[in-house]
N, C-alpha and C positions, 0 to 999 in steps of 0.2 A: 503492501500501500502506501501509493507514493504522499507526501504529509505539503499540501499546501501554506502561507502563510501571507502574507500582508501588510497586514493593520498594526500597529507598538499592541493595541489594544485588548489582538483576538488572546485566549487563553486558550492552549496554553502554550501559544507557538510566535506569540508576538513579540517575546524576547531576541525573532529571529533580528526583526526587524534592525532596519539603523538608523531607527525611528525612535526606539523602548530607551524608557529613561535608564539607563546601564551606563552608569561614565568609568573613567580609566587614567591612569595618570599612561601616559607615553610621553618617550622624548624631554621628560622633565619636567612637565606639562600634562595640568587636569581637562581632560578634555567631557564637554555632558556627555558626546552620545559618541558611537561612531560614525554617523551622520557630522556631523560638526567636522571629527577630527578628519573623512573620505572628501572631504570638499574644501578645508581651509589646504592639503594638502597641494593644492592644482595652483596655491599661491607662493607655493613655503618661500618662508624668508622675510615676507611684502607687509605690508603696516595689514594686506587687504584679511593673509590670513592670522592672523591676528581675531581682526573683528569677525571673523566669520569663528572664530572662539569664542567668542565672546557671544555670540548671537542669542538668543535668549529659547528659540526654539528653534529644536533641527527643522521643519519644515522655512524660517529663514534663516539659517544656515543651507538647503539646501537653495535660497533663491540667490544666497550672496554667490554661491561654488555659482551656481550658471547665470550670470551678469558676462553677457555677451560685449557687454564696452571694456571688459579686462585681459587682458591677454594670458593663455592658459603657461603655467613654463611648459619651456622648449620639449622636458624631454616628457610629458604625461600621455601621452600616451602605452609607455612600452609601460610606465610605471603603476598607472591607471590597480592594474590584478593586483601591484604586489602593497601597494599601499591600501588595499581591501585587506590581506591576508591578517597584514599586520593591526589590523586597526580589530577586524573581527574576532582574533585571536589571541589581543589580547583584550578586546570586552566580557569575555567566554573565560580564559583564569582570573583575570581582577573579584568575578559575582558566579559563585560556589548553584548561590538555586538556577542560574540557568546555563550554569554549564551541566548539573544534575536533568536535567527538559535533552539539551540538545542529548547527552549520552540516551536518554530515556529512548531515543530514536529508531534504535537495536539500524539496523544498515537501512534500512526505510534510503528512497530520495529523497529530495528538500529541491522546494521551487518555489520559489518566490511568482507568488499570482498575480503581475503585474502583466496586463494588456500594453501597457504601453511603452511597454518599455523593454526589448528585443533583446539588448548588449544583458543588465541586468538578472531580469526576468523571463517566462517566457513569453511575452510578445504578444499581439495581436491575434497571428496566429496558432498558436500557440507549439511553436517550434521555432522559441530563441533560445542563446546561448544558457539561458538561468545562468550568467556564473556567479552574482552570488550564492544560491543556489549547492553550486559545486564547493563555493568557497569553507560553505559551512560542510558541507558532509567532510570538505579535509579535515576542516581544524574539528572536527567530532573524530575523527582517525589518529591526531596527534592528537589532542587530549588521552584519547586510551590508553596508545601508546605509555603516555604520559604518565600514566595514573598505571599501567603494568611494569613499568618503569621505579615508582616507588616502589609498590608491594613488594618486587624482587630486592628490592636494597634493605627495606625492611627483612623480609626472609633470611638474612645475607649476614644481620647484627647480628654477635652471640646474644643466647640470654640472658642474665644476669642470676 
């Protein structure tokens, strides 16, 4: 069974949305949501990036990040997937409750159920790249490996 998500307020999978209220510290700065981080990285090192970070809501951060009058960093198309991977992984490592939700999905596919975004979601035709869903699945795999490593290192400790 594929898991579909979209709105941050959906229970239990709304936490998969970049608009979910799960902030984190990354690059020495607090980010209110992964949407704030992602949009700001389009303008890394500029005052506009900090303005996006300080946006009141993730929707406002998205609007500021999509301002067509501002030039994106030159390497944006090459780095945007890695930026999203870092944001998503950091968010789920920072919050045990949503990490548990992600891990509870087993081996199911995860799809951002949006008709307006063919790259990050399923798109209008349903055949979009679903890069956010793919990143969530990859993050889930990494979290499982981290958990297995932690359990393995505990079992190798001498007992007192």
